[in-house]
C-alpha positions in Angstrom: 91.2 -41.9 17.9 94.4 -39.9 18.0 92.8 -37.4 15.6 89.7 -37.0 17.8 89.3 -33.3 18.9 89.9 -32.6 22.5 86.3 -31.4 23.0 85.1 -34.9 22.1 87.5 -36.8 24.5 86.6 -38.0 28.0 88.5 -35.7 30.4 90.1 -37.6 33.2 91.7 -35.5 35.9 94.2 -36.9 38.4 94.1 -35.2 41.8 96.1 -35.7 45.0 98.7 -34.2 47.3 102.2 -33.3 46.4 104.3 -36.4 45.7 101.2 -38.6 45.7 102.5 -40.0 42.4 100.1 -38.1 40.1 102.7 -37.4 37.4 104.2 -40.9 37.7 100.7 -42.3 37.2 100.1 -40.2 34.1 103.4 -41.4 32.7 102.5 -45.0 33.5 99.0 -44.8 31.9 100.3 -43.1 28.8 103.5 -45.1 28.5 105.4 -41.8 28.0 107.3 -39.3 30.0 104.5 -36.7 29.7 104.8 -35.2 33.2 108.0 -34.2 35.0 108.6 -36.5 38.0 110.6 -35.2 41.0 110.7 -35.8 44.8 110.5 -32.0 45.2 107.1 -30.9 46.2 105.3 -28.6 43.8 107.1 -29.8 40.7 103.8 -29.8 38.7 103.1 -26.1 38.5 100.3 -26.1 36.0 97.8 -28.7 34.7 99.4 -31.0 32.1 97.2 -32.7 29.5 97.9 -35.8 27.4 95.5 -37.2 24.7 95.4 -41.0 24.5 93.1 -43.9 23.8 92.0 -46.2 26.7 90.7 -49.6 25.8 87.0 -49.9 26.6 86.7 -46.1 27.0 88.0 -44.6 23.7 89.5 -41.2 23.1 90.5 -39.5 26.4 92.5 -36.7 27.9 94.5 -37.3 31.0 95.1 -34.2 33.2 97.9 -34.0 35.7 97.2 -31.3 38.4 99.3 -29.5 41.0 99.2 -30.9 44.5 96.2 -30.2 46.7 98.6 -29.3 49.6 101.1 -27.2 47.6 102.6 -24.8 50.1 105.1 -23.2 47.8 105.1 -19.5 47.1 102.6 -19.9 44.2 100.9 -22.8 45.8 97.5 -21.1 46.4 97.2 -20.1 42.8 98.2 -23.6 41.6 95.6 -25.2 43.9 93.0 -22.8 42.5 93.9 -23.8 39.0 93.4 -27.4 40.0 90.0 -26.6 41.3 89.1 -24.9 37.9 90.0 -28.2 36.2 86.8 -29.6 37.8 84.8 -27.4 35.4 85.8 -29.7 32.5 86.4 -33.0 34.4 84.3 -36.0 33.2 85.9 -38.4 35.6 88.1 -37.6 38.7 90.7 -39.9 40.0 91.6 -39.0 43.5 94.9 -40.3 45.0 95.0 -40.7 48.7 98.3 -41.3 50.6 98.7 -42.7 54.1 99.2 -39.2 55.4 96.4 -37.6 53.3 92.8 -37.1 54.0 91.1 -33.7 54.5 92.0 -32.1 51.2 91.0 -35.2 49.2 87.7 -35.6 51.1 86.8 -32.0 50.4 87.5 -32.6 46.7 85.4 -35.7 46.8 82.5 -33.7 48.2 82.9 -31.0 45.5 82.8 -33.8 42.9 79.6 -35.2 44.5 78.0 -31.7 44.3 79.0 -31.3 40.7 78.0 -34.9 39.9 81.4 -35.8 38.7 82.1 -39.6 38.8 85.0 -40.4 41.1 87.5 -43.2 41.3 89.5 -43.4 44.6 93.0 -44.9 44.7 95.5 -45.5 47.4 99.0 -44.5 46.2 102.4 -46.0 47.0 101.0 -49.5 47.6 104.5 -50.9 47.0 106.0 -49.0 50.0 103.1 -49.2 52.4 103.5 -52.3 54.6 100.0 -52.0 56.0 98.4 -50.9 52.7 95.5 -53.4 53.0 94.6 -52.0 56.4 94.9 -48.4 55.1 92.8 -49.3 52.1 90.1 -50.9 54.3 90.0 -47.8 56.5 89.8 -45.5 53.4 86.9 -47.5 52.0 85.1 -47.0 55.3 85.7 -43.2 55.2 84.9 -42.6 51.6 82.2 -45.3 51.3 83.8 -46.3 47.9 85.8 -49.1 46.6 89.5 -48.2 46.7 92.1 -49.4 44.3 95.6 -49.8 45.8 98.2 -48.8 43.2 101.9 -48.2 42.7 102.5 -45.9 39.7 106.2 -46.8 40.0 105.9 -50.6 39.7 102.5 -50.8 37.9 100.8 -52.6 40.7 97.0 -52.0 40.5 97.1 -50.0 37.3 95.1 -52.5 35.3 92.4 -52.5 38.1 92.4 -48.7 38.2 91.9 -48.5 34.4 89.0 -50.9 34.6 87.5 -48.8 37.4 87.8 -45.7 35.2 86.1 -47.4 32.2 83.3 -48.8 34.4 82.4 -45.4 35.8 82.2 -43.5 32.6 78.9 -41.8 31.9 77.1 -43.8 29.2 75.4 -40.8 27.6 75.7 -40.8 23.8 74.8 -37.6 21.9 74.4 -36.7 18.3 74.8 -33.1 16.9 71.9 -33.5 14.5 69.7 -35.8 16.5 66.0 -35.0 15.8 66.8 -32.7 12.8 67.3 -35.3 10.0 67.3 -38.9 9.2 69.2 -41.3 6.9 68.6 -40.4 3.3 67.7 -36.8 4.0 69.4 -34.1 1.9 71.1 -31.5 4.2 72.4 -28.2 2.8 75.3 -26.7 4.7 75.8 -23.0 4.0 79.2 -22.0 5.2 80.5 -18.4 4.8 84.2 -18.3 3.8 85.0 -14.7 4.9 88.1 -13.3 6.4 87.4 -14.9 9.8 87.3 -18.4 8.2 90.7 -20.3 8.5 92.5 -20.5 5.2 92.6 -24.0 3.6 90.3 -25.8 6.0 86.9 -25.8 7.6 86.2 -25.0 11.2 85.7 -27.9 13.6 81.8 -27.6 13.9 81.5 -27.9 10.2 83.8 -30.8 10.0 82.1 -32.7 12.8 78.7 -32.0 11.4 79.6 -33.2 7.9 81.2 -36.3 9.3 78.2 -37.1 11.5 75.8 -36.6 8.5 77.8 -39.0 6.4 77.9 -41.6 9.3 74.1 -41.3 9.6 73.5 -41.9 5.9 72.4 -38.4 5.1 73.3 -36.6 1.9 75.3 -33.4 2.9 75.6 -30.7 0.2 78.0 -27.8 0.9 77.9 -24.2 -0.4 78.5 -20.6 0.6 75.8 -18.0 0.9 76.8 -16.6 -2.5 76.4 -20.0 -4.1 73.3 -21.1 -2.2 70.8 -20.3 -5.0 72.8 -22.3 -7.4 73.1 -25.2 -5.0 69.3 -25.3 -4.5 68.7 -25.2 -8.2 70.9 -28.2 -8.7 68.9 -30.3 -6.3 66.0 -32.5 -7.4 64.1 -31.7 -4.2 64.3 -29.2 -1.4 66.7 -30.2 1.4 65.1 -31.5 4.5 67.5 -29.3 6.6 69.6 -26.2 6.0 72.4 -25.5 8.5 74.3 -22.2 8.3 76.6 -20.0 10.3 74.5 -17.7 12.6 75.9 -14.6 10.9 74.2 -15.6 7.6 70.8 -16.3 9.1 68.8 -13.6 7.3 70.5 -14.1 3.9 69.9 -17.8 4.0 66.3 -17.5 5.3 65.5 -15.3 2.3 66.4 -18.2 0.0 65.1 -21.1 2.1 62.5 -23.3 0.4 59.2 -23.5 2.3 59.7 -27.2 2.9 63.2 -26.9 4.4 64.0 -26.5 8.1 66.6 -23.9 9.1 69.1 -24.0 11.9 72.7 -23.0 12.6 75.9 -24.7 13.6 75.8 -22.7 16.8 72.4 -23.8 17.7 73.2 -27.4 17.0 76.3 -27.2 19.2 74.3 -25.4 21.9 72.0 -28.5 22.0 75.0 -30.9 21.8 77.2 -29.2 24.4 74.9 -27.2 26.5 71.2 -26.5 27.5 69.3 -25.1 24.5 66.1 -24.6 26.6 68.0 -22.3 29.0 69.7 -20.5 26.1 66.3 -19.9 24.5 64.9 -18.6 27.8 68.0 -16.4 28.4 67.6 -14.5 25.1 64.5 -12.9 26.7 66.9 -10.7 28.6 67.1 -8.6 25.4 63.8 -7.1 26.3 65.3 -5.7 29.5 68.6 -4.3 28.0 69.3 -0.5 28.2 72.2 1.6 27.0 73.6 1.2 30.5 73.5 -2.6 30.5 76.6 -4.8 30.7 77.1 -7.9 28.6 79.7 -10.7 28.7 80.6 -12.4 25.5 82.5 -15.7 26.3 84.4 -17.6 23.6 85.8 -21.1 24.1 88.8 -20.4 21.9 91.4 -17.6 21.9 92.3 -16.0 18.6 93.4 -12.8 17.0 90.3 -10.6 16.3 89.6 -10.1 12.6 87.5 -7.6 10.7 84.6 -10.1 10.2 84.9 -11.9 13.6 81.4 -12.7 14.7 81.9 -12.7 18.5 84.4 -9.9 18.9 83.3 -7.6 16.0 79.9 -8.3 14.4 77.9 -9.2 17.5 79.0 -6.2 19.6 78.3 -3.9 16.6 74.8 -5.3 16.2 74.1 -5.0 20.0 75.3 -1.5 20.2 73.3 -0.4 17.2 70.2 -1.9 18.8 70.7 -0.8 22.4 73.1 2.2 22.2 76.8 2.9 22.0 77.0 3.1 25.8 76.3 -0.6 26.1 79.3 -2.2 28.0 80.5 -5.4 26.4 83.3 -7.5 28.0 84.9 -10.3 25.9 86.7 -13.2 27.4 88.3 -16.2 25.6 89.6 -19.7 26.5 89.7 -20.5 30.1 89.0 -16.9 31.2 85.4 -16.9 32.7 84.6 -14.8 35.7 83.7 -16.6 39.0 81.3 -13.7 39.7 78.8 -13.0 36.9 76.4 -10.9 38.9 77.7 -7.6 37.3 76.3 -8.7 33.9 72.7 -8.5 32.6 73.4 -11.2 30.0 76.1 -13.7 29.1 76.4 -14.7 25.5 78.4 -17.9 24.9 79.8 -19.1 21.6 79.0 -22.6 20.2 81.8 -24.0 22.4 83.2 -26.4 19.8 86.5 -26.3 21.6 85.0 -27.3 25.0 83.7 -30.7 26.2 80.1 -30.8 27.3 81.0 -30.8 31.0 82.9 -27.5 30.6 79.9 -25.8 28.9 77.4 -27.1 31.5 79.7 -25.9 34.3 79.6 -22.4 32.9 75.8 -22.5 32.3 75.3 -23.7 35.9 77.4 -20.9 37.3 75.2 -18.3 35.5 72.0 -20.1 36.6 73.0 -20.2 40.2 73.8 -16.5 40.2 70.6 -15.6 38.5 72.2 -14.3 35.3 70.6 -14.8 31.9 72.8 -16.8 29.5 72.3 -17.5 25.8 74.3 -18.5 22.8 75.5 -16.9 19.5 73.0 -18.8 17.3 70.0 -18.1 19.5 70.7 -14.5 20.0 71.5 -13.8 16.4 68.2 -15.4 15.3 66.4 -13.3 17.9 68.1 -10.1 16.9 67.2 -10.9 13.3 63.6 -11.5 14.2 63.5 -15.1 13.0 64.0 -17.1 16.2 60.4 -18.4 16.0 61.2 -19.6 12.4 64.4 -21.4 13.3 64.5 -25.0 14.6 66.3 -25.1 18.0 65.2 -28.5 19.3 
């Protein structure tokens, strides 16, 4: 579990006012001094994350956030960062104090709108003489069961953990669901160009191979250059061929008639996002002009390379098709504009570094603002004229 990638972990964010005990709670749950604890308000200046395993839940990430009522000089910015954490929050734990209320209730309403499961806790139960009465009143106001806790003494922590486990969404997803079955031969065509990390495979490739093995499939790996040789060595055509989006056309030219073709990006678009909306979004290509504006959003941040698909190859293809005047903005990591209305199209990467909640939050922002959004694999197949011959769902 400790080696599980962050994108596959349940993201549990702890929210509350300054000195509500969020950092102490994180330390108590992890059994480590992960977050700095201090009586000085505003000590937690940025979200702090800690990976751990929770019995009954599995691999998780706990996120400590700045206080909802941070009135320090940079408080407004810190509170805004806390709000952005909701984009990737699978479960929200909201700590109330005897003095708290309005900020926490507003956050609960935001979680309700975003459909984020919420656990409510009353902090400092060890020092509140009337904590049972406060808890009862809080349950009346929030219309939820409330767990009284003391992060300092450990009171109520086991009950809180059980509440978190009980509220976890039960959705289980597979990367290759519907594409292959046990016993199927799956050919993975993986370019190893300058943008590929030296000495290792990228995360989507590793995750897909591992899942294929777990499902009883027979994965066969090659590069585009060795694909013909790999096919010749097989007794039968592979049921499925998975490739990097940038190699679509080369791979399609060698694909046996009986094989189905898709890409890692498309698989992860289904796994992490909304493939139907991405497929619909690609229709925006028909409306692009040399004056159009496009946003390319990457989940990871890295130094651009000569063969980088998102920062080099895709912009070059788009400008060749629609004109050099095409304006293309590129953002990476957590940078994603609140206002997308200036763009004619958003193109998102496969998002292997994000959890599903984070990707869906970005998709929903585009949808609400009426901006078309698609994904690397879908748009590259469309630009290559083979989208109708590539399996997307």
